[in-house]
HTML snippet that shows the backbone in 3Dmol.js (N, CA, C, O; Angstrom):
<script src="https://3Dmol.org/build/3Dmol-min.js"></script>
<div id="view" style="width:600px;height:400px;position:relative"></div>
<script>
const pdb = `
ATOM      1  N   MET A   1      -4.780  -5.309  -3.537  1.00  0.00           N
ATOM      2  CA  MET A   1      -3.752  -3.762  -3.275  1.00  0.00           C
ATOM      3  C   MET A   1      -3.798  -2.490  -3.837  1.00  0.00           C
ATOM      4  O   MET A   1      -3.735  -2.195  -5.031  1.00  0.00           O
ATOM      5  N   SER A   2      -3.885  -1.951  -3.119  1.00  0.00           N
ATOM      6  CA  SER A   2      -4.237  -0.448  -4.113  1.00  0.00           C
ATOM      7  C   SER A   2      -3.190   0.217  -4.503  1.00  0.00           C
ATOM      8  O   SER A   2      -2.077   0.323  -3.987  1.00  0.00           O
ATOM      9  N   GLU A   3      -3.738   0.763  -5.683  1.00  0.00           N
ATOM     10  CA  GLU A   3      -3.050   1.675  -6.568  1.00  0.00           C
ATOM     11  C   GLU A   3      -2.114   2.709  -6.264  1.00  0.00           C
ATOM     12  O   GLU A   3      -1.147   3.006  -6.966  1.00  0.00           O
ATOM     13  N   TYR A   4      -2.378   3.139  -5.398  1.00  0.00           N
ATOM     14  CA  TYR A   4      -1.810   4.220  -4.562  1.00  0.00           C
ATOM     15  C   TYR A   4      -0.812   3.395  -3.254  1.00  0.00           C
ATOM     16  O   TYR A   4      -1.183   2.403  -2.626  1.00  0.00           O
ATOM     17  N   VAL A   5       0.349   4.032  -3.102  1.00  0.00           N
ATOM     18  CA  VAL A   5       1.417   4.009  -1.927  1.00  0.00           C
ATOM     19  C   VAL A   5       0.603   5.180  -1.226  1.00  0.00           C
ATOM     20  O   VAL A   5       0.195   6.131  -1.893  1.00  0.00           O
ATOM     21  N   LYS A   6       0.415   5.096  -0.079  1.00  0.00           N
ATOM     22  CA  LYS A   6      -0.468   5.879   0.751  1.00  0.00           C
ATOM     23  C   LYS A   6       0.888   6.690   2.126  1.00  0.00           C
ATOM     24  O   LYS A   6       1.109   6.247   3.253  1.00  0.00           O
ATOM     25  N   ILE A   7       1.405   7.668   1.598  1.00  0.00           N
ATOM     26  CA  ILE A   7       2.899   8.435   2.759  1.00  0.00           C
ATOM     27  C   ILE A   7       1.826   9.271   3.576  1.00  0.00           C
ATOM     28  O   ILE A   7       0.904   9.998   3.205  1.00  0.00           O
ATOM     29  N   ARG A   8       2.220   8.953   4.636  1.00  0.00           N
ATOM     30  CA  ARG A   8       1.520   9.657   5.683  1.00  0.00           C
ATOM     31  C   ARG A   8       2.828  10.435   6.081  1.00  0.00           C
ATOM     32  O   ARG A   8       3.910   9.858   6.185  1.00  0.00           O
ATOM     33  N   MET A   9       2.633  11.998   6.331  1.00  0.00           N
ATOM     34  CA  MET A   9       3.364  12.986   6.733  1.00  0.00           C
ATOM     35  C   MET A   9       3.041  13.753   8.140  1.00  0.00           C
ATOM     36  O   MET A   9       1.863  13.672   8.489  1.00  0.00           O
ATOM     37  N   TYR A  10       3.732  14.330   8.813  1.00  0.00           N
ATOM     38  CA  TYR A  10       3.724  14.153  10.279  1.00  0.00           C
ATOM     39  C   TYR A  10       4.671  15.593  10.434  1.00  0.00           C
ATOM     40  O   TYR A  10       5.808  15.526   9.966  1.00  0.00           O
ATOM     41  N   VAL A  11       4.213  16.972  11.117  1.00  0.00           N
ATOM     42  CA  VAL A  11       5.085  17.750  11.839  1.00  0.00           C
ATOM     43  C   VAL A  11       4.302  17.684  13.400  1.00  0.00           C
ATOM     44  O   VAL A  11       3.116  17.664  13.732  1.00  0.00           O
ATOM     45  N   GLY A  12       5.486  17.662  14.095  1.00  0.00           N
ATOM     46  CA  GLY A  12       5.222  17.894  15.338  1.00  0.00           C
ATOM     47  C   GLY A  12       5.593  19.063  16.087  1.00  0.00           C
ATOM     48  O   GLY A  12       6.786  19.171  15.803  1.00  0.00           O
ATOM     49  N   THR A  13       5.314  19.993  16.859  1.00  0.00           N
ATOM     50  CA  THR A  13       5.562  21.424  17.214  1.00  0.00           C
ATOM     51  C   THR A  13       6.271  21.086  18.665  1.00  0.00           C
ATOM     52  O   THR A  13       7.319  21.636  19.006  1.00  0.00           O
ATOM     53  N   GLY A  14       5.682  20.262  19.359  1.00  0.00           N
ATOM     54  CA  GLY A  14       6.113  19.892  20.832  1.00  0.00           C
ATOM     55  C   GLY A  14       5.301  20.627  21.330  1.00  0.00           C
ATOM     56  O   GLY A  14       5.939  21.309  22.133  1.00  0.00           O
ATOM     57  N   TYR A  15       3.831  21.040  21.360  1.00  0.00           N
ATOM     58  CA  TYR A  15       3.415  21.779  21.953  1.00  0.00           C
ATOM     59  C   TYR A  15       1.788  21.283  21.494  1.00  0.00           C
ATOM     60  O   TYR A  15       1.256  21.471  20.400  1.00  0.00           O
ATOM     61  N   GLU A  16       1.107  20.481  22.908  1.00  0.00           N
ATOM     62  CA  GLU A  16       0.068  19.661  22.938  1.00  0.00           C
ATOM     63  C   GLU A  16      -1.555  20.110  22.052  1.00  0.00           C
ATOM     64  O   GLU A  16      -2.410  20.981  22.212  1.00  0.00           O
ATOM     65  N   GLY A  17      -1.390  19.209  21.299  1.00  0.00           N
ATOM     66  CA  GLY A  17      -2.554  19.577  20.409  1.00  0.00           C
ATOM     67  C   GLY A  17      -1.942  20.153  19.152  1.00  0.00           C
ATOM     68  O   GLY A  17      -2.653  20.060  18.151  1.00  0.00           O
ATOM     69  N   CYS A  18      -1.060  20.585  19.043  1.00  0.00           N
ATOM     70  CA  CYS A  18      -0.428  21.532  17.326  1.00  0.00           C
ATOM     71  C   CYS A  18       0.211  20.661  16.350  1.00  0.00           C
ATOM     72  O   CYS A  18       0.822  21.165  15.408  1.00  0.00           O
ATOM     73  N   ASP A  19       0.114  19.252  16.506  1.00  0.00           N
ATOM     74  CA  ASP A  19       0.699  18.362  15.795  1.00  0.00           C
ATOM     75  C   ASP A  19      -0.248  18.353  14.598  1.00  0.00           C
ATOM     76  O   ASP A  19      -1.451  18.585  14.724  1.00  0.00           O
ATOM     77  N   HIS A  20       0.472  18.012  13.169  1.00  0.00           N
ATOM     78  CA  HIS A  20      -0.585  18.085  12.187  1.00  0.00           C
ATOM     79  C   HIS A  20       0.057  16.870  11.432  1.00  0.00           C
ATOM     80  O   HIS A  20       1.280  16.736  11.442  1.00  0.00           O
ATOM     81  N   GLU A  21      -0.649  16.102  10.864  1.00  0.00           N
ATOM     82  CA  GLU A  21      -0.631  14.917  10.232  1.00  0.00           C
ATOM     83  C   GLU A  21      -1.803  14.698   9.125  1.00  0.00           C
ATOM     84  O   GLU A  21      -2.982  14.840   9.450  1.00  0.00           O
ATOM     85  N   ASP A  22      -1.368  14.293   7.606  1.00  0.00           N
ATOM     86  CA  ASP A  22      -1.832  14.088   6.719  1.00  0.00           C
ATOM     87  C   ASP A  22      -1.565  12.764   5.747  1.00  0.00           C
ATOM     88  O   ASP A  22      -0.458  12.226   5.775  1.00  0.00           O
ATOM     89  N   VAL A  23      -2.363  12.386   5.099  1.00  0.00           N
ATOM     90  CA  VAL A  23      -1.934  10.846   4.138  1.00  0.00           C
ATOM     91  C   VAL A  23      -1.752  11.362   2.623  1.00  0.00           C
ATOM     92  O   VAL A  23      -2.688  12.017   2.164  1.00  0.00           O
ATOM     93  N   TYR A  24      -0.915  11.186   2.012  1.00  0.00           N
ATOM     94  CA  TYR A  24      -0.540  11.852   0.453  1.00  0.00           C
ATOM     95  C   TYR A  24      -0.627  10.503  -0.155  1.00  0.00           C
ATOM     96  O   TYR A  24      -0.202   9.627   0.599  1.00  0.00           O
ATOM     97  N   GLU A  25      -1.044  10.097  -1.274  1.00  0.00           N
ATOM     98  CA  GLU A  25      -1.439   9.195  -2.130  1.00  0.00           C
ATOM     99  C   GLU A  25      -0.470   9.163  -3.586  1.00  0.00           C
ATOM    100  O   GLU A  25      -0.262  10.047  -4.418  1.00  0.00           O
ATOM    101  N   TYR A  26      -0.041   7.909  -3.506  1.00  0.00           N
ATOM    102  CA  TYR A  26       1.554   8.345  -4.647  1.00  0.00           C
ATOM    103  C   TYR A  26       0.761   7.310  -5.432  1.00  0.00           C
ATOM    104  O   TYR A  26       0.022   6.563  -4.791  1.00  0.00           O
ATOM    105  N   PRO A  27       0.840   7.188  -6.754  1.00  0.00           N
ATOM    106  CA  PRO A  27       0.655   6.237  -7.854  1.00  0.00           C
ATOM    107  C   PRO A  27       1.899   5.047  -7.638  1.00  0.00           C
ATOM    108  O   PRO A  27       3.103   5.160  -7.866  1.00  0.00           O
ATOM    109  N   ARG A  28       1.080   3.800  -7.078  1.00  0.00           N
ATOM    110  CA  ARG A  28       2.252   2.595  -6.683  1.00  0.00           C
ATOM    111  C   ARG A  28       3.215   1.958  -7.849  1.00  0.00           C
ATOM    112  O   ARG A  28       4.131   1.138  -7.776  1.00  0.00           O
ATOM    113  N   GLU A  29       2.656   2.645  -8.922  1.00  0.00           N
ATOM    114  CA  GLU A  29       3.518   2.123 -10.304  1.00  0.00           C
ATOM    115  C   GLU A  29       4.718   2.935 -10.548  1.00  0.00           C
ATOM    116  O   GLU A  29       5.771   2.507 -11.021  1.00  0.00           O
ATOM    117  N   GLU A  30       4.427   4.364 -10.122  1.00  0.00           N
ATOM    118  CA  GLU A  30       5.504   5.043 -10.307  1.00  0.00           C
ATOM    119  C   GLU A  30       6.833   4.807  -9.460  1.00  0.00           C
ATOM    120  O   GLU A  30       8.030   4.722  -9.735  1.00  0.00           O
ATOM    121  N   TRP A  31       5.950   4.733  -8.131  1.00  0.00           N
ATOM    122  CA  TRP A  31       6.561   4.365  -6.854  1.00  0.00           C
ATOM    123  C   TRP A  31       7.403   3.040  -7.024  1.00  0.00           C
ATOM    124  O   TRP A  31       8.476   3.193  -6.439  1.00  0.00           O
ATOM    125  N   GLU A  32       7.324   2.008  -7.510  1.00  0.00           N
ATOM    126  CA  GLU A  32       7.713   0.984  -7.554  1.00  0.00           C
ATOM    127  C   GLU A  32       8.665   1.009  -8.829  1.00  0.00           C
ATOM    128  O   GLU A  32       9.459   0.185  -9.285  1.00  0.00           O
ATOM    129  N   ALA A  33       8.388   1.900  -9.105  1.00  0.00           N
ATOM    130  CA  ALA A  33       9.267   2.164 -11.001  1.00  0.00           C
ATOM    131  C   ALA A  33      10.641   2.570 -10.149  1.00  0.00           C
ATOM    132  O   ALA A  33      11.706   2.243 -10.674  1.00  0.00           O
ATOM    133  N   MET A  34      10.684   3.276  -8.841  1.00  0.00           N
ATOM    134  CA  MET A  34      11.972   4.027  -8.159  1.00  0.00           C
ATOM    135  C   MET A  34      12.760   3.600  -7.966  1.00  0.00           C
ATOM    136  O   MET A  34      12.401   2.430  -8.100  1.00  0.00           O
ATOM    137  N   SER A  35      13.935   3.559  -7.659  1.00  0.00           N
ATOM    138  CA  SER A  35      14.975   3.051  -6.884  1.00  0.00           C
ATOM    139  C   SER A  35      14.483   3.469  -5.375  1.00  0.00           C
ATOM    140  O   SER A  35      13.643   4.325  -5.100  1.00  0.00           O
ATOM    141  N   LYS A  36      15.282   2.582  -4.406  1.00  0.00           N
ATOM    142  CA  LYS A  36      14.928   3.293  -2.968  1.00  0.00           C
ATOM    143  C   LYS A  36      15.407   4.781  -2.952  1.00  0.00           C
ATOM    144  O   LYS A  36      14.537   5.599  -2.655  1.00  0.00           O
ATOM    145  N   GLU A  37      16.694   5.271  -3.234  1.00  0.00           N
ATOM    146  CA  GLU A  37      17.415   6.198  -3.281  1.00  0.00           C
ATOM    147  C   GLU A  37      16.369   7.299  -3.719  1.00  0.00           C
ATOM    148  O   GLU A  37      16.283   8.445  -3.277  1.00  0.00           O
ATOM    149  N   GLN A  38      15.307   6.465  -5.047  1.00  0.00           N
ATOM    150  CA  GLN A  38      14.376   8.090  -5.410  1.00  0.00           C
ATOM    151  C   GLN A  38      13.583   8.138  -4.076  1.00  0.00           C
ATOM    152  O   GLN A  38      13.143   9.125  -3.487  1.00  0.00           O
ATOM    153  N   GLN A  39      13.524   7.054  -3.806  1.00  0.00           N
ATOM    154  CA  GLN A  39      12.137   6.731  -2.769  1.00  0.00           C
ATOM    155  C   GLN A  39      12.128   7.724  -1.819  1.00  0.00           C
ATOM    156  O   GLN A  39      11.211   8.539  -1.713  1.00  0.00           O
ATOM    157  N   GLU A  40      13.534   7.681  -0.824  1.00  0.00           N
ATOM    158  CA  GLU A  40      13.622   8.345  -0.017  1.00  0.00           C
ATOM    159  C   GLU A  40      14.047   9.943  -0.368  1.00  0.00           C
ATOM    160  O   GLU A  40      13.990  10.793   0.521  1.00  0.00           O
ATOM    161  N   LYS A  41      14.435  10.244  -1.602  1.00  0.00           N
ATOM    162  CA  LYS A  41      14.102  11.560  -2.120  1.00  0.00           C
ATOM    163  C   LYS A  41      12.867  12.072  -1.862  1.00  0.00           C
ATOM    164  O   LYS A  41      12.708  12.767  -0.859  1.00  0.00           O
ATOM    165  N   LEU A  42      11.926  11.830  -2.643  1.00  0.00           N
ATOM    166  CA  LEU A  42      10.248  11.968  -2.712  1.00  0.00           C
ATOM    167  C   LEU A  42      10.446  12.301  -1.674  1.00  0.00           C
ATOM    168  O   LEU A  42      10.559  13.509  -1.464  1.00  0.00           O
ATOM    169  N   LEU A  43      10.603  11.086  -0.296  1.00  0.00           N
ATOM    170  CA  LEU A  43       9.643  11.278   0.772  1.00  0.00           C
ATOM    171  C   LEU A  43      10.263  12.280   1.409  1.00  0.00           C
ATOM    172  O   LEU A  43       9.505  12.778   2.242  1.00  0.00           O
ATOM    173  N   ASN A  44      11.623  12.934   1.363  1.00  0.00           N
ATOM    174  CA  ASN A  44      12.017  14.086   1.568  1.00  0.00           C
ATOM    175  C   ASN A  44      11.644  15.340   1.495  1.00  0.00           C
ATOM    176  O   ASN A  44      11.492  16.238   2.322  1.00  0.00           O
ATOM    177  N   GLU A  45      11.509  15.232   0.226  1.00  0.00           N
ATOM    178  CA  GLU A  45      10.591  16.497  -0.349  1.00  0.00           C
ATOM    179  C   GLU A  45       9.481  16.894  -0.248  1.00  0.00           C
ATOM    180  O   GLU A  45       9.169  18.084  -0.283  1.00  0.00           O
ATOM    181  N   LEU A  46       8.522  15.713  -0.070  1.00  0.00           N
ATOM    182  CA  LEU A  46       6.955  15.680   0.598  1.00  0.00           C
ATOM    183  C   LEU A  46       7.205  16.144   2.042  1.00  0.00           C
ATOM    184  O   LEU A  46       6.578  17.111   2.476  1.00  0.00           O
ATOM    185  N   ALA A  47       7.911  15.627   2.642  1.00  0.00           N
ATOM    186  CA  ALA A  47       8.173  16.046   3.761  1.00  0.00           C
ATOM    187  C   ALA A  47       8.216  17.327   4.216  1.00  0.00           C
ATOM    188  O   ALA A  47       7.525  17.801   5.118  1.00  0.00           O
ATOM    189  N   THR A  48       9.264  18.016   3.395  1.00  0.00           N
ATOM    190  CA  THR A  48       9.546  19.419   3.463  1.00  0.00           C
ATOM    191  C   THR A  48       8.373  19.838   3.061  1.00  0.00           C
ATOM    192  O   THR A  48       7.571  20.151   3.941  1.00  0.00           O
ATOM    193  N   GLU A  49       8.098  19.917   2.098  1.00  0.00           N
ATOM    194  CA  GLU A  49       6.955  20.790   1.701  1.00  0.00           C
ATOM    195  C   GLU A  49       5.702  20.589   2.711  1.00  0.00           C
ATOM    196  O   GLU A  49       5.229  21.692   2.983  1.00  0.00           O
ATOM    197  N   TYR A  50       5.110  19.673   3.263  1.00  0.00           N
ATOM    198  CA  TYR A  50       4.521  19.507   3.867  1.00  0.00           C
ATOM    199  C   TYR A  50       4.656  20.400   5.489  1.00  0.00           C
ATOM    200  O   TYR A  50       3.786  20.843   6.238  1.00  0.00           O
ATOM    201  N   LEU A  51       6.037  20.394   5.560  1.00  0.00           N
ATOM    202  CA  LEU A  51       5.833  21.359   6.724  1.00  0.00           C
ATOM    203  C   LEU A  51       5.966  22.094   6.598  1.00  0.00           C
ATOM    204  O   LEU A  51       5.781  22.833   7.566  1.00  0.00           O
ATOM    205  N   PHE A  52       6.574  22.924   4.882  1.00  0.00           N
ATOM    206  CA  PHE A  52       6.240  24.470   5.061  1.00  0.00           C
ATOM    207  C   PHE A  52       5.165  24.868   4.634  1.00  0.00           C
ATOM    208  O   PHE A  52       5.133  26.097   4.689  1.00  0.00           O
ATOM    209  N   GLU A  53       3.840  24.237   4.044  1.00  0.00           N
ATOM    210  CA  GLU A  53       2.665  24.552   4.570  1.00  0.00           C
ATOM    211  C   GLU A  53       2.173  24.763   6.089  1.00  0.00           C
ATOM    212  O   GLU A  53       1.609  25.827   6.345  1.00  0.00           O
ATOM    213  N   ARG A  54       2.333  23.925   6.989  1.00  0.00           N
ATOM    214  CA  ARG A  54       1.969  23.687   8.166  1.00  0.00           C
ATOM    215  C   ARG A  54       2.826  24.939   9.134  1.00  0.00           C
ATOM    216  O   ARG A  54       2.379  25.105  10.269  1.00  0.00           O
ATOM    217  N   CYS A  55       3.465  25.398   8.907  1.00  0.00           N
ATOM    218  CA  CYS A  55       4.050  26.105   9.791  1.00  0.00           C
ATOM    219  C   CYS A  55       4.780  27.364   8.909  1.00  0.00           C
ATOM    220  O   CYS A  55       5.240  27.420   7.768  1.00  0.00           O
ATOM    221  N   GLU A  56       4.661  28.263   9.928  1.00  0.00           N
ATOM    222  CA  GLU A  56       5.216  29.901   9.602  1.00  0.00           C
ATOM    223  C   GLU A  56       6.360  29.963  10.109  1.00  0.00           C
ATOM    224  O   GLU A  56       6.555  29.160  11.022  1.00  0.00           O
ATOM    225  N   TYR A  57       7.297  30.723   9.806  1.00  0.00           N
ATOM    226  CA  TYR A  57       8.694  30.828  10.344  1.00  0.00           C
ATOM    227  C   TYR A  57       9.123  32.096  10.384  1.00  0.00           C
ATOM    228  O   TYR A  57       8.238  32.920  10.151  1.00  0.00           O
ATOM    229  N   GLY A  58      10.385  32.601  10.642  1.00  0.00           N
ATOM    230  CA  GLY A  58      10.945  33.998  10.200  1.00  0.00           C
ATOM    231  C   GLY A  58      11.641  34.696  11.436  1.00  0.00           C
ATOM    232  O   GLY A  58      11.144  34.476  12.540  1.00  0.00           O
ATOM    233  N   ALA A  59      12.856  35.597  11.339  1.00  0.00           N
ATOM    234  CA  ALA A  59      13.336  36.231  12.268  1.00  0.00           C
ATOM    235  C   ALA A  59      13.759  37.599  11.615  1.00  0.00           C
ATOM    236  O   ALA A  59      13.809  37.837  10.409  1.00  0.00           O
ATOM    237  N   TRP A  60      14.030  38.385  12.576  1.00  0.00           N
ATOM    238  CA  TRP A  60      14.271  39.956  12.464  1.00  0.00           C
ATOM    239  C   TRP A  60      14.931  40.492  13.649  1.00  0.00           C
ATOM    240  O   TRP A  60      14.822  40.156  14.828  1.00  0.00           O
ATOM    241  N   VAL A  61      15.659  41.424  13.075  1.00  0.00           N
ATOM    242  CA  VAL A  61      16.538  42.224  14.314  1.00  0.00           C
ATOM    243  C   VAL A  61      15.212  43.244  15.026  1.00  0.00           C
ATOM    244  O   VAL A  61      14.268  43.796  14.461  1.00  0.00           O
ATOM    245  N   GLU A  62      15.637  43.207  16.589  1.00  0.00           N
ATOM    246  CA  GLU A  62      14.206  44.058  16.854  1.00  0.00           C
ATOM    247  C   GLU A  62      15.255  45.294  17.612  1.00  0.00           C
ATOM    248  O   GLU A  62      16.201  44.970  18.330  1.00  0.00           O
ATOM    249  N   GLU A  63      14.888  46.760  17.302  1.00  0.00           N
ATOM    250  CA  GLU A  63      15.713  47.978  17.478  1.00  0.00           C
ATOM    251  C   GLU A  63      15.694  48.271  18.903  1.00  0.00           C
ATOM    252  O   GLU A  63      14.609  47.921  19.367  1.00  0.00           O
ATOM    253  N   ASP A  64      16.366  48.710  19.670  1.00  0.00           N
ATOM    254  CA  ASP A  64      16.162  49.060  21.086  1.00  0.00           C
ATOM    255  C   ASP A  64      15.481  50.047  21.015  1.00  0.00           C
ATOM    256  O   ASP A  64      15.114  50.619  22.041  1.00  0.00           O
TER     257      ASP A  64
END
`;
const viewer = $3Dmol.createViewer("view");
viewer.addModel(pdb, "pdb");
viewer.setStyle({}, {cartoon: {color: "spectrum"}});
viewer.zoomTo();
viewer.render();
</script>
């Protein structure tokens, strides 16, 4: 068994060929020491960080 847990992250844009995917390795010992709730929280934090790294967004008012 690997000493790391592989966490796959994915961002889908809805456009063909524009999806992003990566694998993050997290120390297994730390992962196994977490509760299920802590693991879910970490997964959500990693996914959010990955989303913000891969996508740009914004909004503004257009003047007539």
